[in-house]
N, C-alpha and C positions, 0 to 999 in steps of 0.2 A: 550804444552797448559797450563802448570802450571802457566806461567806468566799471561795468560788471567784470570785465576782464582784469582790470587793475585790482579790484577788490579780491578777486579769486587768486591772482598771482601773489598779492601781498599777504594773504592769509592761508595760502596752501599749506597743508599739514597732513601727515598720515593719520592724525587724530581727526577723523571726519566730523565727529560731533562737535569738537572744539572749533574746527574750521568753520562749520556752518554757523555756530553761535557767534563767532567773531565777525563773519560777513554780515549776519543779521544785525548785530549791534552797530557796526559801522554804517550800514545802509540806513538804519533809523537815525543815527546821529547826524548824517548828512542829508536827511530828508528824501532819500531815494527809495525807501522801502515800499511806498505805494506803487512805484513802477514795477517792483518785483512781485507785487501782489501780496505784500505783507504789511501789516499795520498794527500798531499798538492800540489804535483807536484813542478816543478821548472820552472822558466821562459823559460829555454832552452827546456825542454821536452814539455812544453805546446805549445811553438812556433812550434816545430817540429811536434807535433801531429796535430795542426791546419793546418799547411802547407801541411802535407801529405794528410789530408782529402780533402783540396782544390784540390790538384793534382789528387787524386783518383776520385773525382766527375768530374773534367774537362776531364780526360782521358775516363771515362765511357760515357761521352757525345760526345766523338770523337773530342774534341776541341784542337786546338794548343794553346800553352801558349800565343803566340803573339795575337791570336784572342780574348782570354779571357781578356787579358790586355787592348786591344782596346775597347772591350765592357764595361769594368769596368772603363775606363778612367784613367788608371794608366800606368806607364812606364813598359815595358816588363821586364826590368832588376829588377825592384822592385818586380814584381810578382815572378820572379825566386828566389829572396832572401826570399820572404814569403814562397813559396813552400818548400824551403830547410831549413826553420827554422832559417834563419840568420837575419831576420828582424822582429822587433816587430810591428805588424800591429795594427793600431788604429781602433776604432769601425767604423768610417765613411768609411774607405777603405774596411774593412771587409764586411760591408753592401753592398757596390758597387759590390764587388766580388760575394757575395751571390746572389744578384739580377741578375747579369749576368749569374749565373749558375742555375737560377730558384729556388733558395733556399732562406731561411730567416735565420737571426741570431737568435738563441734561446738558452736559458739556458737548459742544460741537466745534468743528473747525470753523474758524471765522473767515 
């Protein structure tokens, strides 16, 4: 935890927002952000996380992948790639999948 104290002392400012941004930036730069519980993620891990969540919701609803693909108006092979984190899904397709699952696309704390 010494490194956290050093980061805090180094970046202390009455401008709290600026201070937090500087601490966050340095934590990411030196690879200690995950210890703080913050992460910028990577495209691959974000795709995998989103795909896994789609599969989780689909399975909880007892839906087959081909049925979800048909309801969303997308190719079943593309849905498979999305669920496996192999395909970067655009917002329009993600919104179609969400609607077919009875969900909405929303920003959340990661």
